[in-house]
C-alpha positions, -999 to 999 in steps of 0.1 A, spaced: -868 502 17 -832 503 29 -830 466 33 -846 459 -5 -818 484 -18 -793 466 2 -804 432 -11 -803 446 -50 -771 460 -43 -755 431 -32 -772 410 -55 -757 430 -83 -726 426 -68 -724 390 -64 -738 384 -98 -713 407 -113 -683 399 -95 -691 361 -89 -683 353 -128 -659 381 -136 -622 375 -122 -625 399 -92 -637 381 -63 -673 384 -51 -662 378 -17 -642 404 -15 -664 429 -30 -693 420 -12 -672 426 20 -658 460 8 -693 472 -4 -710 463 30 -677 479 47 -682 513 26 -720 514 33 -715 502 72 -741 474 59 -744 445 88 -747 410 74 -781 404 60 -783 366 74 -780 331 66 -812 332 43 -797 358 24 -763 341 15 -784 307 7 -802 331 -19 -770 344 -31 -757 310 -37 -791 299 -53 -791 326 -77 -755 319 -89 -762 278 -90 -794 288 -115 -772 310 -134 -746 277 -139 -772 251 -145 -791 274 -169 -763 283 -192 -744 252 -193 -773 229 -191 -766 211 -224 -732 202 -210 -747 190 -178 -774 169 -197 -749 156 -222 -723 142 -193 -755 131 -172 -772 115 -201 -738 96 -211 -732 84 -176 -766 69 -173 -761 51 -206 -725 39 -198 -739 24 -165 -765 6 -182 -743 -7 -209 -743 -45 -206 -713 -69 -209 -684 -68 -184 -668 -31 -172 -682 -5 -193 -662 17 -211 -666 55 -201 -675 78 -229 -660 111 -231 -686 131 -213 -685 106 -186 -650 109 -184 -656 147 -177 -680 143 -154 -659 122 -132 -630 146 -137 -653 172 -123 -661 151 -95 -629 148 -86 -618 182 -92 -644 194 -66 -628 174 -40 -603 202 -27 -628 228 -22 -654 204 -6 -625 194 18 -613 228 28 -648 245 26 -657 217 52 -624 223 75 -619 260 71 -647 279 61 -661 292 98 -624 297 106 -619 320 72 -653 341 77 -644 344 115 -604 359 106 -602 366 71 -628 394 61 -603 429 66 -606 452 35 -572 452 39 -564 413 32 -586 414 6 -569 444 -10 -539 422 -8 -555 394 -24 -568 414 -53 -533 428 -61 -511 397 -55 -538 373 -72 -537 402 -101 -503 398 -107 -503 361 -113 -534 366 -136 -515 384 -155 -481 366 -155 -497 333 -164 -522 351 -190 -488 368 -208 -467 336 -209 -491 306 -215 -497 289 -245 -531 279 -255 -524 244 -269 -552 224 -254 -589 220 -256 -614 206 -228 -608 173 -246 -575 169 -232 -582 180 -195 -570 152 -175 -564 140 -139 -536 163 -129 -554 194 -145 -584 188 -126 -565 183 -93 -546 218 -99 -577 237 -109 -594 222 -80 -565 234 -56 -569 270 -73 -607 267 -66 -603 259 -28 -576 286 -26 -605 311 -35 -624 307 -3 -601 333 8 -615 363 -1 -600 387 -26 -585 357 -48 -615 351 -68 -629 320 -77 -632 321 -114 -599 339 -116 -582 316 -97 -596 284 -115 -590 304 -153 -556 311 -143 -548 272 -132 -565 266 -167 -543 290 -187 -514 276 -167 -521 240 -180 -524 250 -217 -560 259 -221 -574 288 -242 -587 317 -221 -623 306 -236 -621 267 -226 -604 278 -193 -636 299 -185 -661 274 -194 -641 247 -175 -640 269 -143 -675 277 -145 -688 240 -151 -659 230 -125 -678 254 -99 -712 243 -102 -708 217 -78 -691 238 -52 -721 263 -55 -746 234 -52 -726 219 -21 -724 254 -2 -763 262 -8 -773 229 6 -754 233 35 -762 269 44 -798 256 36 -797 227 62 -783 253 87 -812 276 75 -841 248 85 -829 247 121 -824 284 127 -851 304 106 -844 335 84 -864 360 61 -870 348 29 -882 379 14 -848 399 10 -833 361 -3 -854 360 -30 -847 393 -42 -809 388 -39 -811 355 -55 -832 371 -86 -810 402 -90 -778 379 -84 -794 355 -112 -801 378 -141 -770 402 -134 -748 368 -133 -764 352 -167 -753 386 -184 -717 382 -170 -712 347 -177 -723 355 -215 -702 385 -214 -671 372 -200 -670 341 -225 -676 362 -257 -647 387 -240 -623 361 -236 -624 350 -273 -606 378 -285 -590 395 -252 -567 388 -224 -574 394 -189 -552 424 -187 -585 446 -179 -592 424 -151 -562 426 -138 -559 465 -144 -591 466 -122 -581 445 -94 -547 463 -87 -567 498 -90 -591 489 -64 -566 476 -41 -548 509 -44 -581 526 -35 -588 502 -6 -552 508 10 -554 548 2 -588 548 21 -576 525 51 -545 547 53 -567 582 55 -589 568 81 
């Protein structure tokens, strides 16, 4: 029963904080540290990533269907070099923008997992990145749409996504902030951040799954975590996209800094 409760708690944490700009990896570390929980294992990690991936594919399936069908149509077009339609260009840009996190993940993921999981580091990243989010959100000018995104934009946003491998940074927070810095409005910046994150989650889930097939694991708790993370994550994505149409990132910045202060205080009184 305790294992099931742990799986549900971590599933809620993953689903909620993966899409809100507050760092899911940081929260998973803090929650586990708070309750003294051991690592649930590789199967559970696969489940959380799979649940997150399903959310993104389900919520943005129209976007992916349009991009993939357009790319297939462009490839089948006869006569010389095919002209790329806008959805195909977007798909190509997403592929390019996913390269930084793929390279960083392959080279640094094990090192980050072994060396950058201390609560004090999570709190530091929560506060520092929160300040950057606030400054960019306040001074950015939303003068561009998703149709205006170009190669330099996706490279910058992709590098921000790679930096978010560090716990406490927040993938959605970093990529949204980079999008705002490039002139996208908040809603479009969030939408592009989520679409760009889909290949990253797919890659992470596949890599972990390949490792799991050789080592084995408990799938029951993984299924619980994946289901909870998926349901909560779907609500979180819908909430955030609606929230950002009218509001700023200030509330999330306040939460990040407040949580960081609580963590630092808890560390100080130990």
